C-alpha positions in Angstrom: 0.2 0.0 0.2 1.4 3.3 -1.0 2.3 6.0 2.1 0.7 9.2 2.8 3.4 10.4 1.4 3.5 9.1 -1.5 -0.1 10.1 -2.0 -1.1 13.4 -0.2 -1.2 16.3 -2.0 1.5 18.5 -1.4 -0.3 21.3 1.2 1.4 25.0 0.7 3.8 26.4 3.0 2.1 28.6 5.4 -0.5 25.4 6.1 2.0 22.8 7.1 3.4 25.5 9.3 0.1 26.1 10.8 -0.8 22.1 11.1 3.4 21.6 12.5 2.4 24.6 15.3 -0.8 23.2 16.0 0.7 19.7 16.8 3.6 21.4 18.7 1.0 23.0 21.1 -0.7 19.6 21.6 2.6 17.7 22.2 3.3 20.1 24.7 -0.2 20.5 26.7 -1.9 17.5 26.2 -1.8 14.3 28.0 -3.3 12.2 30.9 -4.7 14.3 33.8 -3.0 11.8 36.2 0.4 12.5 35.0 0.1 15.8 34.9 3.3 17.6 37.1 2.4 19.8 39.7 3.2 23.4 39.8 1.8 26.6 41.6 2.0 30.5 41.3 3.6 31.2 44.7 4.5 34.8 45.7 8.2 34.6 46.9 8.3 34.3 51.0 10.1 35.8 53.7 12.2 33.5 55.1 10.6 31.7 57.8 11.8 31.8 61.5 12.2 28.7 63.2 9.5 27.2 65.4 9.4 25.1 68.4 7.4 22.4 67.0 4.4 21.2 69.8 3.6 18.0 70.7 0.0 17.2 69.3 -2.5 17.3 72.0 -0.8 20.1 73.5 -1.8 23.7 72.9 0.1 25.6 70.4 2.0 28.4 71.9 0.9 30.6 68.7 -2.7 29.0 67.1 -3.3 30.5 63.9 -6.7 31.1 62.8 -8.4 33.0 59.8 -8.6 32.9 56.0 -5.4 31.2 54.2 -4.3 32.1 51.4 -4.4 30.6 47.9 -2.8 28.9 45.1 -3.1 29.7 40.9 -2.2 26.6 39.3 -0.1 27.0 36.4 -1.3 25.8 32.6 -0.1 22.3 33.2 3.0 21.0 31.0 3.3 16.9 31.0 6.7 17.2 30.2 10.0 16.8 32.5 11.6 20.8 31.1 15.3 21.0 30.6 17.0 22.4 32.8 15.7 21.7 35.9 17.9 20.4 38.5 17.5 18.4 41.3 17.7 20.4 44.9 21.4 21.4 45.8 23.1 20.6 49.4 23.3 18.0 51.9 19.6 15.7 52.3 18.0 16.0 56.0 18.7 12.6 58.0 15.2 11.4 58.0 14.9 9.0 61.1 11.2 7.7 60.4 10.6 4.2 58.8 9.9 5.5 55.5 10.0 8.7 53.7 9.5 10.2 49.8 10.2 13.8 48.4 8.5 13.8 44.6 8.7 17.1 42.6 5.4 18.1 41.0 6.1 15.5 38.0 7.0 12.6 40.5 10.1 12.5 40.0 12.2 11.4 43.5 14.1 13.6 45.2 15.0 11.5 48.1 13.7 8.3 49.3 13.8 6.2 52.6 12.5 2.6 52.9 10.1 4.2 50.1 8.2 0.7 49.6 8.2 -0.7 53.0 4.5 -1.8 53.8 3.3 0.1 56.8 -0.4 1.7 58.4 -0.6 5.1 56.9 -3.3 6.1 59.3 -5.3 9.2 58.5 -3.4 9.9 55.8 -5.6 7.9 53.3 -8.7 10.1 54.2 -6.9 12.3 51.3 -8.4 9.2 49.0 -11.4 9.9 50.7 -11.5 13.2 50.3 -10.8 13.0 46.8 -14.0 10.3 46.3 -16.4 12.7 47.8 -15.2 15.8 45.7 -15.2 14.2 42.7 -18.8 13.0 42.9 -19.5 16.7 43.5 -22.4 18.1 45.0 -21.2 19.5 47.4 -24.5 21.6 48.8 -26.0 18.2 48.6 -27.4 17.5 52.6 -26.3 14.3 54.5 -28.3 13.1 57.0 -26.0 11.1 59.7 -26.9 7.9 60.9 -26.4 6.1 64.4 -23.4 3.9 62.9 -21.8 7.2 61.6 -20.7 7.8 64.7 -19.1 4.8 66.0 -15.4 5.8 65.7 -12.8 7.0 67.9 -11.2 8.8 69.5 -10.5 11.7 67.4 -14.5 13.0 66.5 -16.1 15.8 65.8 -19.2 14.8 67.7 -21.7 14.3 65.2 -25.3 12.8 66.4 -27.7 10.3 64.2 -30.5 12.2 63.0 -28.5 15.7 61.9 -28.3 17.1 58.6 -25.0 19.0 57.1 -24.3 20.1 54.0 -21.5 17.4 52.0 -19.1 20.1 51.7 -18.9 20.8 55.2 -18.3 17.4 56.6 -15.4 17.3 53.9 -13.6 20.5 55.3 -14.2 18.7 58.8 -12.6 15.9 57.3 -9.6 17.2 55.8 -8.2 19.6 58.4 -9.4 17.7 61.6 -9.3 14.3 60.6 -12.5 13.5 62.2 -13.5 9.7 61.9 -17.0 10.2 62.3 -17.3 12.6 59.7 -15.4 10.4 57.8 -17.4 7.2 58.2 -20.5 9.6 57.4 -19.4 10.7 54.2 -18.6 7.2 53.0 -21.8 6.0 53.8 -23.2 8.7 52.0 -21.2 8.0 49.1 -21.2 4.1 48.4 -24.2 2.9 50.8 -22.1 1.4 53.2 -18.9 1.5 54.6 -18.3 -2.0 52.7 -19.1 -0.1 49.5 -17.0 2.6 49.9 -14.1 0.5 50.7 -14.5 -0.9 47.3 -14.2 2.2 45.9 -11.5 3.3 47.3 -9.2 0.6 46.6 -9.9 1.1 43.1 -9.4 4.9 42.9 -6.1 4.0 44.6 -5.5 1.6 41.7 -6.3 4.5 39.5 -4.0 7.0 40.7 -0.9 4.3 40.5 -1.1 3.1 43.8 -0.5 -0.4 43.7 0.9 -0.8 46.7 -1.7 -0.1 48.8 -5.0 -1.8 50.3 -7.9 -0.1 52.4 -10.1 -1.7 54.8 -12.0 1.9 56.1 -12.4 5.2 55.3 -10.4 7.1 58.3 -7.1 5.2 58.8 -8.3 3.2 62.4 -6.8 -0.3 62.4 -9.7 -2.0 62.7 -10.8 -3.9 60.3 -7.0 -5.3 60.3 -4.8 -5.8 57.1 -4.5 -2.3 55.2 -1.2 -0.8 54.3 0.6 1.6 52.1 3.5 2.7 51.0 5.5 6.2 51.3 6.1 5.8 47.4 1.7 5.1 46.9 1.0 8.3 49.3 3.7 10.4 47.3 1.0 9.1 43.9 -1.8 10.3 46.7 -0.5 13.5 47.7 -0.2 14.9 44.2 -3.5 13.6 42.5 -4.6 15.4 45.8 -3.5 18.9 44.6 -4.7 18.7 41.4 -8.0 18.8 43.0 -8.9 22.4 43.2 -11.2 21.6 46.1 -9.0 19.1 48.0 -6.3 21.2 47.5 -8.0 24.1 48.9 -9.7 22.6 51.9 -6.4 20.9 52.8 -4.4 24.1 53.0 -7.1 25.6 55.0 -5.5 26.6 58.1 -8.8 27.1 60.6 -11.8 27.2 59.7 -15.3 27.7 61.8 -18.1 24.5 61.4 -21.7 25.6 63.0 -23.0 22.6 64.3 -27.0 21.3 64.0 -27.6 22.6 67.2 -26.0 26.2 66.2 -22.8 25.9 68.3 -19.7 27.0 66.5 -16.4 25.0 66.5 -13.3 26.1 65.5 -11.5 23.9 63.7 -7.9 23.8 63.4 -5.6 22.0 61.2 -3.7 19.0 62.5 -1.0 19.7 60.2 1.6 21.7 62.4 3.7 22.4 59.7 1.2 24.1 57.3 0.6 26.4 60.5 3.9 27.6 60.8 6.1 26.9 57.8 5.0 29.4 55.5 5.6 27.9 52.3 3.7 24.5 53.2 0.5 24.3 51.3 -1.0 20.4 52.9 -2.0 18.2 53.2 -2.9 15.3 55.4 -1.5 13.8 58.9 -2.2 10.8 60.8 -1.7 8.7 64.0 -2.6 5.5 65.9 -0.1 3.5 67.7 0.9 0.8 65.2 1.3 3.4 62.2 2.9 6.1 64.7 3.4 9.9 63.2 2.2 10.0 59.4 2.6 13.1 57.7 1.7 13.7 53.4 2.9 17.6 52.7 3.5 19.6 50.4 5.1 23.2 49.8 5.2 25.9 46.8 8.2 28.0 46.1 7.6 30.4 42.4 6.2 27.8 40.5 7.7 24.7 42.2 5.7 22.4 43.8 7.3 19.5 46.5 5.3 16.7 48.1 6.8 14.9 51.3 5.7 11.6 52.6 6.9 10.4 55.8 5.5 7.9 57.6 6.5 5.7 61.1 8.0 9.1 62.8 7.7 10.1 66.2 6.4 13.4 67.9 8.0 16.2 67.6 9.8 14.5 64.8 7.7 14.3 62.1 6.6 18.1 61.8 10.7 19.0 61.7 11.6 16.3 58.9 8.8 16.9 57.1 9.9 20.6 56.8 12.7 19.8 55.9 12.5 17.8 53.6 10.5 20.6 51.9 12.6 23.1 52.0 15.8 20.7 50.6 12.8 19.9 47.3 12.3 24.1 47.4 16.2 24.8 47.9 15.6 27.0 50.7 
């Protein structure tokens, strides 16, 4: 069969030039969304002052309230641009069981036991939040069932029969990591916790988390058998940043949640790095006795975005080591 070059009529030069430019544009800005690098416009920040992180459960010396800043997404470019160098200087010493640092394209900048299967605790609520946000209708009403409240120890205190908007509950689960709210959102999304878990694992596979398995929506150790890896959680972190709703909520330092009886509750983000490191943009904390301190964190500066994951850390080392990784990735 003759080739197209042999049979097609010759195009005018101007048309060929336009066609070539269109093809170049498509190659630069097309591609699968799940592989797009994450990059944000961020104003230059002053050099951060050192902060003595608090042990979780204690009152921070200077609690921060109010509206956080927002970030603006750049047009995604699914290519590793030439001239982008790796971080300079010596990588920080990480004492946690596992850790990884990636840039917005998913390129690994640092890793330690990144494929070790470990409990992820509440960091997996990022995946719960992603599923709920992608379903949409966040203004819709959710009626709380008594079974939703069967969770501890971090709970908001919702009660059976109360009604909240889906968006309010999503904000509470991503900012304050409320386990009862995660159960309510899971049941509302899929009809039951078990059905939601099936969706959770399917979504994990879709975004490349091939070495993870989840048994509930909130990260508590029952039912047993769930695990993830630092590498998989970095993929989850990048997916969370690509979702505007999840990204905004995970970067919120505090908010006021109004209970069904009208009582206001101030919810302060559990991520101390977000509250005290000015370049940090999120993402999600986690803790159980089995998992230790876990943190998926992100930071941006001058168009460069990095995601750090720490699993099996101690307190307050988790905050210090996460900040050190973020600084290393941003070259600060």
